[in-house]
N, C-alpha and C positions, 0 to 999 in steps of 0.2 A: 267427423269434422270435415267440412268442405275444403277443397283445395285453396279457395280464396282465404279462408281463415288460417290455414296452415301457412300460406305465403305471408300473410300479415304478421303472424307470430314470428316467422323467420326474420322478417325485416325489423320487428321490434327488438329481437335479440341482437341482431347486427347493430342496430342503432345504440342499444345499451352498451354493447362491447366497445363500439367506436368512441362513444362519449367517455367511457372509463379510460380507454387507452390514451385519448387525446389529453384528458385532464392529467393523467399521470405523467405523460410526456412533458407537459409544460409545468409540472409541479404545482398545480392548483389544488385547493381543497374543494370539496363539494360546496362548502359555504361560499367560497370565492365565486364559483360559477353561478350559484343561485343568486348571489348579490348582483352579479353582472346582468342576469336575466330579469331581475326584479321579482323572483319567485321565492317561496319558502325553501329552506333546506330540505324539508320532507318531500316537496314536489320534485326538486331536482334529483334527490336520492331515488325517487320512484322512476325517473327516466332511466337512470343507470341500472336499476334492477329489472327494467323491462316490463314494469306493471302499469306504466302510464307513458303517454307520449306528449311531447311539447305541443303547444299551440303552433299554428303556422308562423305567427310572429316570432315566437321564441325559437322555433326551428331555424328560421332565417338568422336570428341573432347568434345562435350557436355556430352556424356555418361561417358567419363573418368573424366571430370571436376567435375561432380556430383557423380561419383562412382556408377553409375547405369547401367543397361543393355540397349541395344538398344530396346529390347522388352518392357522394362518398359516405355521407353519414348513414345512409340506408343500405350500403353495400352494393350499389349498382355501378360503382366506379372506384378505382384505386387512385391513390395520390400519385 
């Protein structure tokens, strides 16, 4: 596996973990966040499992929803 792919996988895993942690912190369900984004429960669940990534539009919505930066979501910055 190339280093670029490894780096992407690492960022996807960080994104998945951060989405889970933020959702738990604010006591939302996956269905709550999915509804906020306008995506299916299964789509949002895939984000938290690290097997899919949000569209850019939904990525931005997530950052606004949780009041964090995009860099925070992918692990390039801490709160």
